[in-house]
PDB file of N, CA, C, O and CB in Angstrom:
ATOM      1  N   UNK A   1      77.872-125.981  61.320  1.00  0.00           N
ATOM      2  CA  UNK A   1      78.053-126.002  59.874  1.00  0.00           C
ATOM      3  C   UNK A   1      76.892-126.697  59.177  1.00  0.00           C
ATOM      4  O   UNK A   1      76.607-126.437  58.008  1.00  0.00           O
ATOM      5  CB  UNK A   1      79.361-126.690  59.516  1.00  0.00           C
ATOM      6  N   UNK A   2      76.233-127.576  59.903  1.00  0.00           N
ATOM      7  CA  UNK A   2      75.054-128.232  59.343  1.00  0.00           C
ATOM      8  C   UNK A   2      73.974-127.192  59.063  1.00  0.00           C
ATOM      9  O   UNK A   2      73.299-127.258  58.036  1.00  0.00           O
ATOM     10  CB  UNK A   2      74.522-129.329  60.303  1.00  0.00           C
ATOM     11  N   UNK A   3      73.811-126.237  59.968  1.00  0.00           N
ATOM     12  CA  UNK A   3      72.802-125.189  59.765  1.00  0.00           C
ATOM     13  C   UNK A   3      73.100-124.369  58.521  1.00  0.00           C
ATOM     14  O   UNK A   3      72.182-123.980  57.799  1.00  0.00           O
ATOM     15  CB  UNK A   3      72.731-124.270  60.985  1.00  0.00           C
ATOM     16  N   UNK A   4      74.383-124.103  58.264  1.00  0.00           N
ATOM     17  CA  UNK A   4      74.769-123.340  57.076  1.00  0.00           C
ATOM     18  C   UNK A   4      74.358-124.101  55.822  1.00  0.00           C
ATOM     19  O   UNK A   4      73.837-123.503  54.880  1.00  0.00           O
ATOM     20  CB  UNK A   4      76.295-123.064  57.067  1.00  0.00           C
ATOM     21  N   UNK A   5      74.584-125.408  55.798  1.00  0.00           N
ATOM     22  CA  UNK A   5      74.195-126.220  54.639  1.00  0.00           C
ATOM     23  C   UNK A   5      72.682-126.212  54.453  1.00  0.00           C
ATOM     24  O   UNK A   5      72.195-126.180  53.323  1.00  0.00           O
ATOM     25  CB  UNK A   5      74.700-127.665  54.797  1.00  0.00           C
ATOM     26  N   UNK A   6      71.949-126.242  55.540  1.00  0.00           N
ATOM     27  CA  UNK A   6      70.487-126.241  55.449  1.00  0.00           C
ATOM     28  C   UNK A   6      69.950-124.936  54.870  1.00  0.00           C
ATOM     29  O   UNK A   6      68.907-124.937  54.216  1.00  0.00           O
ATOM     30  CB  UNK A   6      69.878-126.481  56.822  1.00  0.00           C
ATOM     31  N   UNK A   7      70.645-123.827  55.099  1.00  0.00           N
ATOM     32  CA  UNK A   7      70.209-122.546  54.539  1.00  0.00           C
ATOM     33  C   UNK A   7      70.269-122.545  53.017  1.00  0.00           C
ATOM     34  O   UNK A   7      69.507-121.832  52.363  1.00  0.00           O
ATOM     35  CB  UNK A   7      71.065-121.413  55.089  1.00  0.00           C
ATOM     36  N   UNK A   8      71.169-123.340  52.453  1.00  0.00           N
ATOM     37  CA  UNK A   8      71.348-123.373  51.007  1.00  0.00           C
ATOM     38  C   UNK A   8      70.523-124.452  50.323  1.00  0.00           C
ATOM     39  O   UNK A   8      70.507-124.529  49.094  1.00  0.00           O
ATOM     40  CB  UNK A   8      72.792-123.576  50.685  1.00  0.00           C
ATOM     41  N   UNK A   9      69.847-125.273  51.088  1.00  0.00           N
ATOM     42  CA  UNK A   9      69.073-126.375  50.508  1.00  0.00           C
ATOM     43  C   UNK A   9      67.855-125.836  49.759  1.00  0.00           C
ATOM     44  O   UNK A   9      67.186-124.919  50.236  1.00  0.00           O
ATOM     45  CB  UNK A   9      68.628-127.366  51.608  1.00  0.00           C
ATOM     46  N   UNK A  10      67.568-126.405  48.584  1.00  0.00           N
ATOM     47  CA  UNK A  10      66.363-125.981  47.868  1.00  0.00           C
ATOM     48  C   UNK A  10      65.105-126.363  48.644  1.00  0.00           C
ATOM     49  O   UNK A  10      65.114-127.315  49.425  1.00  0.00           O
ATOM     50  CB  UNK A  10      66.327-126.604  46.462  1.00  0.00           C
ATOM     51  N   UNK A  11      64.026-125.618  48.425  1.00  0.00           N
ATOM     52  CA  UNK A  11      62.757-125.933  49.070  1.00  0.00           C
ATOM     53  C   UNK A  11      61.631-125.742  48.055  1.00  0.00           C
ATOM     54  O   UNK A  11      61.821-125.115  47.013  1.00  0.00           O
ATOM     55  CB  UNK A  11      62.529-125.041  50.333  1.00  0.00           C
ATOM     56  N   UNK A  12      60.469-126.285  48.368  1.00  0.00           N
ATOM     57  CA  UNK A  12      59.327-126.217  47.465  1.00  0.00           C
ATOM     58  C   UNK A  12      58.318-125.198  47.986  1.00  0.00           C
ATOM     59  O   UNK A  12      57.977-125.187  49.168  1.00  0.00           O
ATOM     60  CB  UNK A  12      58.667-127.607  47.310  1.00  0.00           C
ATOM     61  N   UNK A  13      57.851-124.343  47.081  1.00  0.00           N
ATOM     62  CA  UNK A  13      56.850-123.334  47.405  1.00  0.00           C
ATOM     63  C   UNK A  13      55.822-123.326  46.279  1.00  0.00           C
ATOM     64  O   UNK A  13      56.156-123.076  45.121  1.00  0.00           O
ATOM     65  CB  UNK A  13      57.501-121.916  47.598  1.00  0.00           C
ATOM     66  N   UNK A  14      54.586-123.596  46.626  1.00  0.00           N
ATOM     67  CA  UNK A  14      53.509-123.651  45.630  1.00  0.00           C
ATOM     68  C   UNK A  14      53.855-124.581  44.467  1.00  0.00           C
ATOM     69  O   UNK A  14      53.566-124.277  43.310  1.00  0.00           O
ATOM     70  CB  UNK A  14      53.213-122.250  45.100  1.00  0.00           C
ATOM     71  N   UNK A  15      54.476-125.714  44.790  1.00  0.00           N
ATOM     72  CA  UNK A  15      54.802-126.707  43.777  1.00  0.00           C
ATOM     73  C   UNK A  15      56.026-126.403  42.939  1.00  0.00           C
ATOM     74  O   UNK A  15      56.330-127.146  42.006  1.00  0.00           O
ATOM     75  CB  UNK A  15      53.660-126.871  42.888  1.00  0.00           C
ATOM     76  N   UNK A  16      56.730-125.339  43.245  1.00  0.00           N
ATOM     77  CA  UNK A  16      57.937-124.962  42.489  1.00  0.00           C
ATOM     78  C   UNK A  16      59.157-125.075  43.379  1.00  0.00           C
ATOM     79  O   UNK A  16      59.118-124.706  44.553  1.00  0.00           O
ATOM     80  CB  UNK A  16      57.816-123.524  41.925  1.00  0.00           C
ATOM     81  N   UNK A  17      60.245-125.588  42.813  1.00  0.00           N
ATOM     82  CA  UNK A  17      61.488-125.687  43.575  1.00  0.00           C
ATOM     83  C   UNK A  17      62.174-124.320  43.594  1.00  0.00           C
ATOM     84  O   UNK A  17      62.374-123.697  42.551  1.00  0.00           O
ATOM     85  CB  UNK A  17      62.430-126.773  42.968  1.00  0.00           C
ATOM     86  N   UNK A  18      62.527-123.872  44.782  1.00  0.00           N
ATOM     87  CA  UNK A  18      63.175-122.580  44.981  1.00  0.00           C
ATOM     88  C   UNK A  18      64.593-122.824  45.485  1.00  0.00           C
ATOM     89  O   UNK A  18      64.816-123.603  46.412  1.00  0.00           O
ATOM     90  CB  UNK A  18      62.368-121.688  45.981  1.00  0.00           C
ATOM     91  N   UNK A  19      65.536-122.148  44.862  1.00  0.00           N
ATOM     92  CA  UNK A  19      66.934-122.211  45.309  1.00  0.00           C
ATOM     93  C   UNK A  19      67.377-120.799  45.686  1.00  0.00           C
ATOM     94  O   UNK A  19      67.054-119.829  45.001  1.00  0.00           O
ATOM     95  CB  UNK A  19      67.869-122.820  44.193  1.00  0.00           C
ATOM     96  N   UNK A  20      68.103-120.705  46.760  1.00  0.00           N
ATOM     97  CA  UNK A  20      68.607-119.408  47.195  1.00  0.00           C
ATOM     98  C   UNK A  20      70.124-119.464  47.302  1.00  0.00           C
ATOM     99  O   UNK A  20      70.710-120.536  47.455  1.00  0.00           O
ATOM    100  CB  UNK A  20      67.978-118.993  48.547  1.00  0.00           C
ATOM    101  N   UNK A  21      70.742-118.310  47.222  1.00  0.00           N
ATOM    102  CA  UNK A  21      72.186-118.201  47.418  1.00  0.00           C
ATOM    103  C   UNK A  21      72.405-117.108  48.455  1.00  0.00           C
ATOM    104  O   UNK A  21      72.252-115.923  48.161  1.00  0.00           O
ATOM    105  CB  UNK A  21      72.947-117.882  46.062  1.00  0.00           C
ATOM    106  N   UNK A  22      72.758-117.505  49.648  1.00  0.00           N
ATOM    107  CA  UNK A  22      72.972-116.531  50.715  1.00  0.00           C
ATOM    108  C   UNK A  22      74.449-116.434  51.044  1.00  0.00           C
ATOM    109  O   UNK A  22      75.188-117.413  50.938  1.00  0.00           O
ATOM    110  CB  UNK A  22      72.169-116.906  51.968  1.00  0.00           C
ATOM    111  N   UNK A  23      74.861-115.270  51.437  1.00  0.00           N
ATOM    112  CA  UNK A  23      76.202-115.066  51.976  1.00  0.00           C
ATOM    113  C   UNK A  23      76.041-114.887  53.477  1.00  0.00           C
ATOM    114  O   UNK A  23      75.170-114.146  53.931  1.00  0.00           O
ATOM    115  CB  UNK A  23      76.928-113.824  51.311  1.00  0.00           C
ATOM    116  N   UNK A  24      76.884-115.565  54.241  1.00  0.00           N
ATOM    117  CA  UNK A  24      76.751-115.537  55.696  1.00  0.00           C
ATOM    118  C   UNK A  24      78.085-115.241  56.358  1.00  0.00           C
ATOM    119  O   UNK A  24      79.120-115.790  55.981  1.00  0.00           O
ATOM    120  CB  UNK A  24      76.195-116.862  56.209  1.00  0.00           C
ATOM    121  N   UNK A  25      78.042-114.368  57.345  1.00  0.00           N
ATOM    122  CA  UNK A  25      79.179-114.123  58.215  1.00  0.00           C
ATOM    123  C   UNK A  25      78.874-114.755  59.559  1.00  0.00           C
ATOM    124  O   UNK A  25      77.819-114.507  60.142  1.00  0.00           O
ATOM    125  CB  UNK A  25      79.479-112.597  58.359  1.00  0.00           C
ATOM    126  N   UNK A  26      79.791-115.569  60.050  1.00  0.00           N
ATOM    127  CA  UNK A  26      79.513-116.368  61.239  1.00  0.00           C
ATOM    128  C   UNK A  26      80.549-116.087  62.320  1.00  0.00           C
ATOM    129  O   UNK A  26      81.753-116.125  62.068  1.00  0.00           O
ATOM    130  CB  UNK A  26      79.494-117.867  60.893  1.00  0.00           C
ATOM    131  N   UNK A  27      80.066-115.803  63.525  1.00  0.00           N
ATOM    132  CA  UNK A  27      80.911-115.660  64.710  1.00  0.00           C
ATOM    133  C   UNK A  27      80.396-116.657  65.741  1.00  0.00           C
ATOM    134  O   UNK A  27      79.188-116.801  65.928  1.00  0.00           O
ATOM    135  CB  UNK A  27      80.894-114.177  65.274  1.00  0.00           C
ATOM    136  N   UNK A  28      81.316-117.339  66.406  1.00  0.00           N
ATOM    137  CA  UNK A  28      80.962-118.427  67.320  1.00  0.00           C
ATOM    138  C   UNK A  28      81.279-118.033  68.761  1.00  0.00           C
ATOM    139  O   UNK A  28      82.383-117.581  69.062  1.00  0.00           O
ATOM    140  CB  UNK A  28      81.713-119.722  66.940  1.00  0.00           C
ATOM    141  N   UNK A  29      80.302-118.210  69.642  1.00  0.00           N
ATOM    142  CA  UNK A  29      80.485-117.971  71.079  1.00  0.00           C
ATOM    143  C   UNK A  29      81.174-119.178  71.690  1.00  0.00           C
ATOM    144  O   UNK A  29      80.814-120.300  71.333  1.00  0.00           O
ATOM    145  CB  UNK A  29      79.122-117.693  71.789  1.00  0.00           C
ATOM    146  N   UNK A  30      82.122-119.029  72.572  1.00  0.00           N
ATOM    147  CA  UNK A  30      82.725-117.802  73.088  1.00  0.00           C
ATOM    148  C   UNK A  30      84.020-117.428  72.376  1.00  0.00           C
ATOM    149  O   UNK A  30      84.645-116.423  72.715  1.00  0.00           O
ATOM    150  CB  UNK A  30      82.989-117.947  74.559  1.00  0.00           C
ATOM    151  N   UNK A  31      84.426-118.227  71.392  1.00  0.00           N
ATOM    152  CA  UNK A  31      85.722-117.993  70.744  1.00  0.00           C
ATOM    153  C   UNK A  31      85.823-116.634  70.066  1.00  0.00           C
ATOM    154  O   UNK A  31      86.879-116.003  70.103  1.00  0.00           O
ATOM    155  CB  UNK A  31      85.982-119.069  69.728  1.00  0.00           C
ATOM    156  N   UNK A  32      84.744-116.177  69.451  1.00  0.00           N
ATOM    157  CA  UNK A  32      84.780-114.939  68.682  1.00  0.00           C
ATOM    158  C   UNK A  32      84.195-113.745  69.414  1.00  0.00           C
ATOM    159  O   UNK A  32      84.173-112.639  68.872  1.00  0.00           O
ATOM    160  CB  UNK A  32      84.053-115.129  67.402  1.00  0.00           C
ATOM    161  N   UNK A  33      83.728-113.947  70.619  1.00  0.00           N
ATOM    162  CA  UNK A  33      83.181-112.867  71.425  1.00  0.00           C
ATOM    163  C   UNK A  33      82.354-113.427  72.561  1.00  0.00           C
ATOM    164  O   UNK A  33      81.755-114.496  72.446  1.00  0.00           O
ATOM    165  CB  UNK A  33      82.340-111.925  70.571  1.00  0.00           C
ATOM    166  N   UNK A  34      82.329-112.693  73.656  1.00  0.00           N
ATOM    167  CA  UNK A  34      81.587-113.152  74.835  1.00  0.00           C
ATOM    168  C   UNK A  34      80.315-112.350  75.081  1.00  0.00           C
ATOM    169  O   UNK A  34      79.525-112.683  75.964  1.00  0.00           O
ATOM    170  CB  UNK A  34      82.469-113.079  76.058  1.00  0.00           C
ATOM    171  N   UNK A  35      80.121-111.294  74.299  1.00  0.00           N
ATOM    172  CA  UNK A  35      78.903-110.489  74.431  1.00  0.00           C
ATOM    173  C   UNK A  35      78.204-110.414  73.078  1.00  0.00           C
ATOM    174  O   UNK A  35      78.810-110.631  72.029  1.00  0.00           O
ATOM    175  CB  UNK A  35      79.229-109.060  74.963  1.00  0.00           C
ATOM    176  N   UNK A  36      76.913-110.100  73.135  1.00  0.00           N
ATOM    177  CA  UNK A  36      76.146-109.977  71.894  1.00  0.00           C
ATOM    178  C   UNK A  36      76.749-108.921  70.960  1.00  0.00           C
ATOM    179  O   UNK A  36      76.907-109.197  69.770  1.00  0.00           O
ATOM    180  CB  UNK A  36      74.688-109.623  72.210  1.00  0.00           C
ATOM    181  N   UNK A  37      77.095-107.716  71.455  1.00  0.00           N
ATOM    182  CA  UNK A  37      77.676-106.715  70.553  1.00  0.00           C
ATOM    183  C   UNK A  37      78.979-107.188  69.900  1.00  0.00           C
ATOM    184  O   UNK A  37      79.209-106.916  68.722  1.00  0.00           O
ATOM    185  CB  UNK A  37      77.931-105.428  71.313  1.00  0.00           C
ATOM    186  N   UNK A  38      79.831-107.891  70.650  1.00  0.00           N
ATOM    187  CA  UNK A  38      81.078-108.406  70.068  1.00  0.00           C
ATOM    188  C   UNK A  38      80.787-109.424  68.974  1.00  0.00           C
ATOM    189  O   UNK A  38      81.368-109.364  67.890  1.00  0.00           O
ATOM    190  CB  UNK A  38      81.960-109.041  71.156  1.00  0.00           C
ATOM    191  N   UNK A  39      79.887-110.357  69.260  1.00  0.00           N
ATOM    192  CA  UNK A  39      79.561-111.391  68.278  1.00  0.00           C
ATOM    193  C   UNK A  39      78.941-110.789  67.025  1.00  0.00           C
ATOM    194  O   UNK A  39      79.273-111.196  65.912  1.00  0.00           O
ATOM    195  CB  UNK A  39      78.610-112.420  68.885  1.00  0.00           C
ATOM    196  N   UNK A  40      78.050-109.828  67.196  1.00  0.00           N
ATOM    197  CA  UNK A  40      77.414-109.183  66.051  1.00  0.00           C
ATOM    198  C   UNK A  40      78.445-108.443  65.199  1.00  0.00           C
ATOM    199  O   UNK A  40      78.422-108.541  63.972  1.00  0.00           O
ATOM    200  CB  UNK A  40      76.322-108.213  66.523  1.00  0.00           C
ATOM    201  N   UNK A  41      79.334-107.717  65.835  1.00  0.00           N
ATOM    202  CA  UNK A  41      80.374-106.979  65.118  1.00  0.00           C
ATOM    203  C   UNK A  41      81.282-107.931  64.350  1.00  0.00           C
ATOM    204  O   UNK A  41      81.620-107.672  63.196  1.00  0.00           O
ATOM    205  CB  UNK A  41      81.202-106.130  66.092  1.00  0.00           C
ATOM    206  N   UNK A  42      81.677-109.025  64.981  1.00  0.00           N
ATOM    207  CA  UNK A  42      82.573-109.975  64.329  1.00  0.00           C
ATOM    208  C   UNK A  42      81.863-110.735  63.209  1.00  0.00           C
ATOM    209  O   UNK A  42      82.472-111.024  62.179  1.00  0.00           O
ATOM    210  CB  UNK A  42      83.135-110.959  65.354  1.00  0.00           C
ATOM    211  N   UNK A  43      80.601-111.057  63.396  1.00  0.00           N
ATOM    212  CA  UNK A  43      79.831-111.688  62.319  1.00  0.00           C
ATOM    213  C   UNK A  43      79.701-110.730  61.138  1.00  0.00           C
ATOM    214  O   UNK A  43      79.734-111.161  59.985  1.00  0.00           O
ATOM    215  CB  UNK A  43      78.428-112.116  62.824  1.00  0.00           C
ATOM    216  N   UNK A  44      79.555-109.444  61.413  1.00  0.00           N
ATOM    217  CA  UNK A  44      79.463-108.445  60.357  1.00  0.00           C
ATOM    218  C   UNK A  44      80.768-108.361  59.567  1.00  0.00           C
ATOM    219  O   UNK A  44      80.745-108.260  58.340  1.00  0.00           O
ATOM    220  CB  UNK A  44      79.114-107.077  60.949  1.00  0.00           C
ATOM    221  N   UNK A  45      81.909-108.402  60.270  1.00  0.00           N
ATOM    222  CA  UNK A  45      83.210-108.415  59.579  1.00  0.00           C
ATOM    223  C   UNK A  45      83.306-109.635  58.659  1.00  0.00           C
ATOM    224  O   UNK A  45      83.757-109.525  57.519  1.00  0.00           O
ATOM    225  CB  UNK A  45      84.381-108.421  60.608  1.00  0.00           C
ATOM    226  N   UNK A  46      82.882-110.794  59.159  1.00  0.00           N
ATOM    227  CA  UNK A  46      82.917-112.017  58.353  1.00  0.00           C
ATOM    228  C   UNK A  46      81.956-111.912  57.170  1.00  0.00           C
ATOM    229  O   UNK A  46      82.253-112.415  56.086  1.00  0.00           O
ATOM    230  CB  UNK A  46      82.563-113.243  59.216  1.00  0.00           C
ATOM    231  N   UNK A  47      80.810-111.264  57.369  1.00  0.00           N
ATOM    232  CA  UNK A  47      79.841-111.106  56.286  1.00  0.00           C
ATOM    233  C   UNK A  47      80.427-110.284  55.143  1.00  0.00           C
ATOM    234  O   UNK A  47      80.212-110.616  53.977  1.00  0.00           O
ATOM    235  CB  UNK A  47      78.562-110.445  56.807  1.00  0.00           C
ATOM    236  N   UNK A  48      81.158-109.224  55.452  1.00  0.00           N
ATOM    237  CA  UNK A  48      81.784-108.434  54.396  1.00  0.00           C
ATOM    238  C   UNK A  48      82.755-109.282  53.588  1.00  0.00           C
ATOM    239  O   UNK A  48      82.828-109.152  52.366  1.00  0.00           O
ATOM    240  CB  UNK A  48      82.508-107.223  54.990  1.00  0.00           C
ATOM    241  N   UNK A  49      83.503-110.153  54.266  1.00  0.00           N
ATOM    242  CA  UNK A  49      84.413-111.070  53.564  1.00  0.00           C
ATOM    243  C   UNK A  49      83.625-112.028  52.676  1.00  0.00           C
ATOM    244  O   UNK A  49      84.023-112.301  51.544  1.00  0.00           O
ATOM    245  CB  UNK A  49      85.273-111.866  54.574  1.00  0.00           C
ATOM    246  N   UNK A  50      82.522-112.531  53.185  1.00  0.00           N
ATOM    247  CA  UNK A  50      81.695-113.463  52.410  1.00  0.00           C
ATOM    248  C   UNK A  50      81.137-112.779  51.166  1.00  0.00           C
ATOM    249  O   UNK A  50      81.141-113.364  50.083  1.00  0.00           O
ATOM    250  CB  UNK A  50      80.543-114.014  53.275  1.00  0.00           C
ATOM    251  N   UNK A  51      80.660-111.553  51.313  1.00  0.00           N
ATOM    252  CA  UNK A  51      80.109-110.829  50.166  1.00  0.00           C
ATOM    253  C   UNK A  51      81.183-110.551  49.123  1.00  0.00           C
ATOM    254  O   UNK A  51      80.919-110.621  47.923  1.00  0.00           O
ATOM    255  CB  UNK A  51      79.470-109.515  50.621  1.00  0.00           C
ATOM    256  N   UNK A  52      82.395-110.235  49.578  1.00  0.00           N
ATOM    257  CA  UNK A  52      83.502-110.011  48.647  1.00  0.00           C
ATOM    258  C   UNK A  52      83.850-111.277  47.874  1.00  0.00           C
ATOM    259  O   UNK A  52      84.289-111.206  46.726  1.00  0.00           O
ATOM    260  CB  UNK A  52      84.731-109.510  49.397  1.00  0.00           C
ATOM    261  N   UNK A  53      83.653-112.439  48.505  1.00  0.00           N
ATOM    262  CA  UNK A  53      83.997-113.721  47.879  1.00  0.00           C
ATOM    263  C   UNK A  53      82.946-114.176  46.869  1.00  0.00           C
ATOM    264  O   UNK A  53      83.231-115.036  46.036  1.00  0.00           O
ATOM    265  CB  UNK A  53      84.171-114.790  48.945  1.00  0.00           C
ATOM    266  N   UNK A  54      81.749-113.622  46.925  1.00  0.00           N
ATOM    267  CA  UNK A  54      80.709-113.983  45.963  1.00  0.00           C
ATOM    268  C   UNK A  54      79.505-114.625  46.610  1.00  0.00           C
ATOM    269  O   UNK A  54      79.517-114.958  47.795  1.00  0.00           O
ATOM    270  CB  UNK A  54      81.266-114.909  44.932  1.00  0.00           C
ATOM    271  N   UNK A  55      78.462-114.794  45.811  1.00  0.00           N
ATOM    272  CA  UNK A  55      77.194-115.334  46.306  1.00  0.00           C
ATOM    273  C   UNK A  55      77.369-116.754  46.829  1.00  0.00           C
ATOM    274  O   UNK A  55      78.200-117.525  46.350  1.00  0.00           O
ATOM    275  CB  UNK A  55      76.134-115.311  45.200  1.00  0.00           C
ATOM    276  N   UNK A  56      76.560-117.064  47.821  1.00  0.00           N
ATOM    277  CA  UNK A  56      76.542-118.421  48.354  1.00  0.00           C
ATOM    278  C   UNK A  56      77.760-118.775  49.185  1.00  0.00           C
ATOM    279  O   UNK A  56      78.097-119.951  49.324  1.00  0.00           O
ATOM    280  CB  UNK A  56      76.421-119.388  47.242  1.00  0.00           C
ATOM    281  N   UNK A  57      78.425-117.767  49.741  1.00  0.00           N
ATOM    282  CA  UNK A  57      79.650-118.001  50.504  1.00  0.00           C
ATOM    283  C   UNK A  57      79.383-117.850  51.994  1.00  0.00           C
ATOM    284  O   UNK A  57      78.632-116.971  52.417  1.00  0.00           O
ATOM    285  CB  UNK A  57      80.760-117.033  50.061  1.00  0.00           C
ATOM    286  N   UNK A  58      79.998-118.707  52.773  1.00  0.00           N
ATOM    287  CA  UNK A  58      79.869-118.682  54.226  1.00  0.00           C
ATOM    288  C   UNK A  58      81.267-118.522  54.808  1.00  0.00           C
ATOM    289  O   UNK A  58      82.151-119.335  54.539  1.00  0.00           O
ATOM    290  CB  UNK A  58      79.166-119.982  54.768  1.00  0.00           C
ATOM    291  N   UNK A  59      81.469-117.475  55.606  1.00  0.00           N
ATOM    292  CA  UNK A  59      82.782-117.188  56.173  1.00  0.00           C
ATOM    293  C   UNK A  59      82.684-117.135  57.688  1.00  0.00           C
ATOM    294  O   UNK A  59      81.831-116.445  58.245  1.00  0.00           O
ATOM    295  CB  UNK A  59      83.345-115.861  55.619  1.00  0.00           C
ATOM    296  N   UNK A  60      83.569-117.872  58.344  1.00  0.00           N
ATOM    297  CA  UNK A  60      83.680-117.821  59.793  1.00  0.00           C
ATOM    298  C   UNK A  60      84.659-116.710  60.153  1.00  0.00           C
ATOM    299  O   UNK A  60      85.672-116.525  59.478  1.00  0.00           O
ATOM    300  CB  UNK A  60      84.139-119.195  60.378  1.00  0.00           C
ATOM    301  N   UNK A  61      84.357-115.977  61.211  1.00  0.00           N
ATOM    302  CA  UNK A  61      85.193-114.866  61.653  1.00  0.00           C
ATOM    303  C   UNK A  61      86.609-115.329  61.967  1.00  0.00           C
ATOM    304  O   UNK A  61      86.817-116.418  62.502  1.00  0.00           O
ATOM    305  CB  UNK A  61      84.580-114.196  62.876  1.00  0.00           C
ATOM    306  N   UNK A  62      87.574-114.487  61.628  1.00  0.00           N
ATOM    307  CA  UNK A  62      88.971-114.659  62.013  1.00  0.00           C
ATOM    308  C   UNK A  62      89.451-113.311  62.542  1.00  0.00           C
ATOM    309  O   UNK A  62      89.040-112.271  62.027  1.00  0.00           O
ATOM    310  CB  UNK A  62      89.861-115.162  60.801  1.00  0.00           C
ATOM    311  N   UNK A  63      90.314-113.306  63.561  1.00  0.00           N
ATOM    312  CA  UNK A  63      90.732-112.037  64.173  1.00  0.00           C
ATOM    313  C   UNK A  63      91.277-111.011  63.181  1.00  0.00           C
ATOM    314  O   UNK A  63      91.084-109.810  63.374  1.00  0.00           O
ATOM    315  CB  UNK A  63      91.775-112.307  65.210  1.00  0.00           C
ATOM    316  N   UNK A  64      91.947-111.457  62.134  1.00  0.00           N
ATOM    317  CA  UNK A  64      92.508-110.499  61.175  1.00  0.00           C
ATOM    318  C   UNK A  64      91.432-109.748  60.393  1.00  0.00           C
ATOM    319  O   UNK A  64      91.737-108.728  59.776  1.00  0.00           O
ATOM    320  CB  UNK A  64      93.425-111.217  60.207  1.00  0.00           C
ATOM    321  N   UNK A  65      90.182-110.221  60.398  1.00  0.00           N
ATOM    322  CA  UNK A  65      89.100-109.522  59.709  1.00  0.00           C
ATOM    323  C   UNK A  65      88.713-108.235  60.428  1.00  0.00           C
ATOM    324  O   UNK A  65      88.139-107.335  59.815  1.00  0.00           O
ATOM    325  CB  UNK A  65      87.885-110.430  59.583  1.00  0.00           C
ATOM    326  N   UNK A  66      89.017-108.136  61.709  1.00  0.00           N
ATOM    327  CA  UNK A  66      88.635-106.967  62.500  1.00  0.00           C
ATOM    328  C   UNK A  66      89.614-105.812  62.340  1.00  0.00           C
ATOM    329  O   UNK A  66      89.338-104.706  62.803  1.00  0.00           O
ATOM    330  CB  UNK A  66      88.531-107.343  63.959  1.00  0.00           C
ATOM    331  N   UNK A  67      90.740-106.044  61.700  1.00  0.00           N
ATOM    332  CA  UNK A  67      91.744-104.996  61.505  1.00  0.00           C
ATOM    333  C   UNK A  67      91.300-104.118  60.347  1.00  0.00           C
ATOM    334  O   UNK A  67      91.017-104.612  59.255  1.00  0.00           O
ATOM    335  CB  UNK A  67      93.162-105.602  61.236  1.00  0.00           C
ATOM    336  N   UNK A  68      91.240-102.814  60.590  1.00  0.00           N
ATOM    337  CA  UNK A  68      90.801-101.898  59.532  1.00  0.00           C
ATOM    338  C   UNK A  68      91.962-101.134  58.961  1.00  0.00           C
ATOM    339  O   UNK A  68      91.779-100.316  58.059  1.00  0.00           O
ATOM    340  CB  UNK A  68      89.757-100.930  60.054  1.00  0.00           C
TER     341      UNK A  68
END
């Protein structure tokens, strides 16, 4: 979760402060998948939830997100 906070931290570029708002879908090994394809798919499901929630949102995968 520390890494997620660091993604949102402002940074300086050419003397100007830059702020970004990213949406992130997060899947954690091994709880959310044991293979790269599983983790990627589950992170993608979480990303769709994050985008639906609005800019600057970080969502951790939950099994109910995979139900279509």
